[in-house]
C-alpha positions as CSV (number, residue, x, y, z in Angstrom):
1,M,-36.9,-8.3,-11.7
2,T,-36.3,-11.8,-12.9
3,L,-33.4,-11.2,-15.4
4,T,-29.8,-11.6,-14.4
5,A,-27.0,-9.3,-15.1
6,W,-25.4,-12.0,-17.3
7,E,-28.5,-12.4,-19.4
8,L,-28.7,-8.6,-20.0
9,F,-25.0,-8.6,-20.8
10,L,-25.4,-11.3,-23.4
11,Y,-28.4,-9.5,-24.9
12,A,-26.6,-6.2,-25.0
13,S,-23.7,-7.9,-26.8
14,A,-26.1,-9.2,-29.4
15,V,-27.5,-5.6,-29.9
16,G,-23.9,-4.4,-30.2
17,V,-23.4,-6.9,-33.1
18,L,-26.6,-5.6,-34.7
19,F,-25.1,-2.0,-34.5
20,L,-21.9,-3.2,-36.1
21,T,-23.9,-4.4,-39.1
22,P,-23.9,-1.5,-41.7
23,G,-27.3,-0.3,-42.8
24,P,-29.4,2.8,-43.4
25,V,-28.7,4.3,-40.0
26,W,-24.9,4.2,-40.7
27,V,-25.4,5.8,-44.1
28,A,-27.6,8.5,-42.7
29,I,-25.0,9.3,-39.9
30,I,-22.2,9.5,-42.4
31,A,-24.1,11.8,-44.7
32,R,-25.1,14.2,-41.9
33,A,-21.7,14.2,-40.2
34,M,-19.9,14.9,-43.4
35,A,-22.4,17.7,-44.3
36,G,-22.6,19.4,-40.9
37,G,-20.3,17.7,-38.5
38,F,-21.1,16.1,-35.2
39,H,-23.5,18.9,-34.4
40,S,-25.7,17.8,-37.3
41,A,-25.3,14.1,-36.7
42,W,-25.9,13.6,-33.0
43,P,-29.7,14.6,-33.2
44,L,-30.1,11.8,-35.7
45,A,-28.7,9.3,-33.2
46,L,-31.2,10.5,-30.7
47,G,-34.0,10.0,-33.2
48,V,-32.8,6.4,-33.8
49,V,-33.3,5.8,-30.0
50,V,-37.1,6.2,-30.5
51,G,-37.2,3.2,-32.8
52,D,-34.7,1.3,-30.6
53,A,-37.2,1.7,-27.8
54,I,-40.4,1.0,-29.7
55,W,-39.4,-2.1,-31.7
56,P,-38.1,-4.2,-28.7
57,L,-41.2,-3.1,-26.7
58,V,-43.4,-4.4,-29.5
59,A,-41.4,-7.6,-29.6
60,V,-41.5,-8.1,-25.8
61,L,-45.2,-7.5,-25.6
62,G,-45.7,-10.1,-28.4
63,V,-47.9,-7.8,-30.4
64,S,-46.7,-8.8,-33.8
65,W,-50.2,-8.4,-35.1
66,L,-49.7,-4.6,-34.7
67,V,-47.2,-4.5,-37.5
68,Q,-49.7,-6.4,-39.8
69,E,-52.6,-4.1,-38.9
70,I,-50.7,-1.0,-39.7
71,S,-48.9,-2.3,-42.7
72,G,-50.7,0.2,-45.0
73,F,-49.6,3.1,-42.8
74,M,-46.0,1.7,-42.7
75,L,-46.0,1.6,-46.5
76,I,-47.0,5.3,-46.7
77,L,-44.5,6.3,-44.0
78,R,-41.8,4.4,-46.0
79,W,-42.4,6.3,-49.1
80,V,-42.5,9.6,-47.2
81,A,-39.1,8.6,-45.9
82,V,-37.9,7.9,-49.4
83,A,-39.0,11.4,-50.6
84,F,-37.5,13.0,-47.5
85,F,-34.0,11.6,-47.9
86,I,-33.9,12.0,-51.7
87,F,-35.0,15.7,-51.4
88,M,-32.3,16.4,-48.7
89,G,-29.6,14.7,-50.8
90,I,-30.5,16.5,-54.1
91,S,-30.7,19.8,-52.3
92,L,-27.2,19.3,-50.8
93,I,-25.7,18.2,-54.2
94,R,-27.2,21.3,-55.9
95,N,-25.5,23.5,-53.3
96,A,-22.2,21.5,-53.3
97,D,-20.1,24.6,-54.0
98,K,-21.3,26.4,-50.9
99,E,-19.5,26.0,-47.6
100,I,-21.4,24.1,-44.9
101,G,-22.0,27.2,-42.8
102,S,-23.5,29.2,-45.7
103,N,-25.7,26.5,-47.1
104,S,-29.1,27.5,-45.8
105,R,-30.7,24.4,-47.2
106,L,-28.6,22.4,-44.9
107,T,-28.4,24.5,-41.8
108,A,-32.0,25.7,-41.8
109,P,-33.6,22.4,-40.7
110,G,-31.2,22.2,-37.8
111,M,-31.3,19.6,-35.0
112,W,-35.0,18.9,-35.4
113,A,-34.5,17.8,-39.0
114,G,-31.7,15.4,-37.8
115,F,-33.9,14.0,-35.0
116,V,-36.8,13.4,-37.5
117,A,-34.4,11.8,-39.9
118,G,-33.3,9.4,-37.2
119,V,-36.9,8.5,-36.3
120,I,-37.8,7.9,-39.9
121,V,-34.8,5.8,-40.9
122,I,-35.3,3.4,-37.9
123,M,-39.1,3.3,-37.9
124,T,-39.2,2.5,-41.7
125,N,-36.8,-0.4,-41.3
126,P,-38.8,-3.6,-40.7
127,K,-35.6,-5.5,-40.2
128,A,-35.4,-4.0,-36.8
129,V,-38.6,-5.6,-35.5
130,I,-37.8,-8.8,-37.3
131,F,-34.5,-8.9,-35.4
132,Y,-36.1,-8.3,-32.1
133,M,-38.9,-10.7,-32.7
134,G,-36.3,-13.4,-33.5
135,I,-33.7,-12.7,-30.9
136,L,-35.6,-11.8,-27.7
137,P,-37.2,-15.3,-27.2
138,G,-33.8,-16.8,-27.5
139,F,-32.5,-14.7,-24.6
140,F,-35.5,-14.4,-22.3
141,D,-38.6,-16.3,-21.3
142,L,-41.1,-13.6,-22.5
143,T,-44.0,-15.4,-20.6
144,K,-42.4,-14.7,-17.3
145,I,-40.7,-11.3,-17.6
146,T,-41.9,-8.4,-15.4
147,T,-42.2,-4.7,-15.9
148,P,-38.7,-3.9,-14.6
149,D,-37.4,-6.6,-16.9
150,I,-39.1,-4.9,-19.9
151,I,-37.6,-1.6,-18.9
152,A,-34.1,-3.1,-18.6
153,I,-34.5,-4.8,-22.1
154,C,-35.6,-1.5,-23.7
155,A,-32.8,0.4,-21.9
156,A,-30.2,-2.0,-23.3
157,S,-31.8,-1.8,-26.7
158,M,-31.5,2.1,-26.6
159,I,-28.2,2.7,-24.9
160,V,-25.9,0.3,-26.8
161,P,-26.8,1.7,-30.3
162,L,-26.9,5.3,-29.0
163,V,-23.4,5.1,-27.7
164,G,-22.2,3.4,-30.9
165,N,-23.9,6.0,-33.1
166,I,-22.5,8.9,-31.1
167,F,-18.9,7.7,-31.3
168,F,-19.4,6.8,-35.0
169,A,-20.6,10.4,-35.6
170,L,-17.6,11.8,-33.7
171,F,-15.3,9.6,-35.9
172,V,-16.8,10.8,-39.1
173,D,-16.6,14.4,-37.9
174,K,-12.9,14.1,-37.1
175,M,-12.3,12.8,-40.6
176,R,-14.2,15.6,-42.0
177,R,-12.1,18.2,-40.2
178,F,-9.1,17.2,-42.3
179,I,-10.8,18.4,-45.5
180,K,-10.7,22.2,-45.7
181,T,-10.2,23.3,-49.4
182,P,-13.2,24.5,-51.5
183,G,-12.7,21.5,-53.9
184,A,-12.7,19.1,-51.0
185,I,-15.9,20.8,-49.6
186,R,-17.6,20.4,-52.9
187,R,-16.7,16.7,-53.1
188,M,-17.7,16.2,-49.5
189,N,-21.1,17.8,-50.1
190,I,-21.6,15.7,-53.2
191,I,-20.7,12.5,-51.3
192,A,-23.0,13.5,-48.4
193,G,-25.8,14.3,-50.7
194,S,-25.3,11.1,-52.7
195,L,-25.4,9.1,-49.4
196,L,-28.7,10.7,-48.4
197,V,-30.1,9.8,-51.8
198,C,-28.8,6.3,-51.2
199,V,-30.7,6.1,-47.9
200,G,-33.9,7.0,-49.8
201,L,-33.3,4.4,-52.4
202,I,-32.4,1.7,-49.9
203,I,-35.4,2.1,-47.7
204,P,-37.9,0.5,-50.1
205,F,-35.8,-2.7,-50.1
206,T,-35.2,-3.0,-46.4
């Protein structure tokens, strides 16, 4: 391994700054945490990890041509994501009067739906690969890194956002617990559904 602990620390700090920049992932976590609490939000954080592993790996290997070759597929996937989030949001808004536990449209998808949502929201965000393509060469000499170096870079890219997203989901869940009345539940469902719709509307422009 050629990378030093200091180099990895500086890179992890940069990834932390990226996490602190609000975007579709934040909006999706807020929406699911408000709708179903931490139990509904943490699978989304795990889904995001998939993209947080793939995009830096693509950047490290220098295969930017891959993104261009599959641009058509990425476009299709992006519009699938748009439909996915808008459908989830509208379904939640239409069932806004129901309590979270009785809303089958929300609880039926379960953890798998949250995981898939996380994968979609990160994989349809080209800003991620643009960030990694731009930042990695500034931290590391990509012509000299070894396999252990690549593993360490990908690990930092996964762990920092995962920890941040988990704590963020916990925070939103704690705020949600203060809201118990039927009127508040309705407002919370409407807000959560609207945020999911916003994710769908934001994706085409990211």
